[in-house]
C-alpha positions in Angstrom: 110.5 81.7 226.2 109.1 84.7 227.9 106.0 82.7 229.0 108.3 80.2 230.9 110.3 83.1 232.4 107.1 85.0 233.4 105.7 82.0 235.1 108.9 81.3 237.1 108.1 84.3 239.5 104.4 83.4 239.7 105.2 79.7 240.5 107.8 80.8 243.2 105.3 83.3 244.6 102.5 80.6 244.7 104.9 78.1 246.2 105.8 80.5 249.0 102.1 81.3 249.5 102.6 85.1 249.2 100.7 87.6 247.3 101.8 90.3 245.0 101.0 92.8 247.8 103.3 90.9 250.2 106.2 91.5 247.6 105.2 95.2 247.3 105.4 95.7 251.1 109.0 94.6 251.1 110.1 96.4 248.0 109.7 99.8 246.4 107.8 98.5 243.3 104.0 98.6 242.6 101.6 95.8 242.3 101.5 96.5 238.5 105.3 96.0 238.2 105.2 92.7 239.9 102.2 91.7 237.7 104.0 92.7 234.6 107.2 90.9 235.6 105.0 87.8 236.1 103.5 88.2 232.6 106.9 88.5 230.9 107.0 92.3 230.3 110.4 93.9 230.7 111.2 95.5 234.0 114.1 97.6 235.0 117.1 95.9 236.7 116.4 98.0 239.7 112.9 96.7 240.0 114.0 93.1 239.3 116.5 93.5 242.2 113.9 94.9 244.5 111.5 92.0 243.7 114.3 89.6 244.2 115.1 91.1 247.6 111.4 90.9 248.7 111.3 87.2 247.5 114.6 86.3 249.3 113.3 87.9 252.5 110.4 85.4 252.4 112.7 82.6 251.5 115.0 83.3 254.4 111.9 83.3 256.9 111.2 79.8 255.7 114.8 78.7 256.1 115.1 78.2 252.4 118.1 79.1 250.2 117.9 82.5 248.5 117.2 82.8 244.9 118.8 84.7 241.9 117.4 86.8 239.2 117.6 83.7 236.9 115.4 81.9 239.3 112.8 84.7 239.0 113.0 84.5 235.3 112.3 88.2 234.9 112.8 90.0 231.6 115.2 92.9 231.8 
């Protein structure tokens, strides 16, 4: 189950054509935190919310509906 969850963030990031660094620039998390979240490692709720905020920022730019933590599939 963690593999599916971990890949949800990666798939979304790839669909948006953004890099981990793009997420880092719009959040207060490190590249390692984004990478770990993509791999299914546990992240803090605060980090997950910061990643979500960054992803939603990119979604809004593309006039797409915002996502939820469930859409990211991060492990808290």
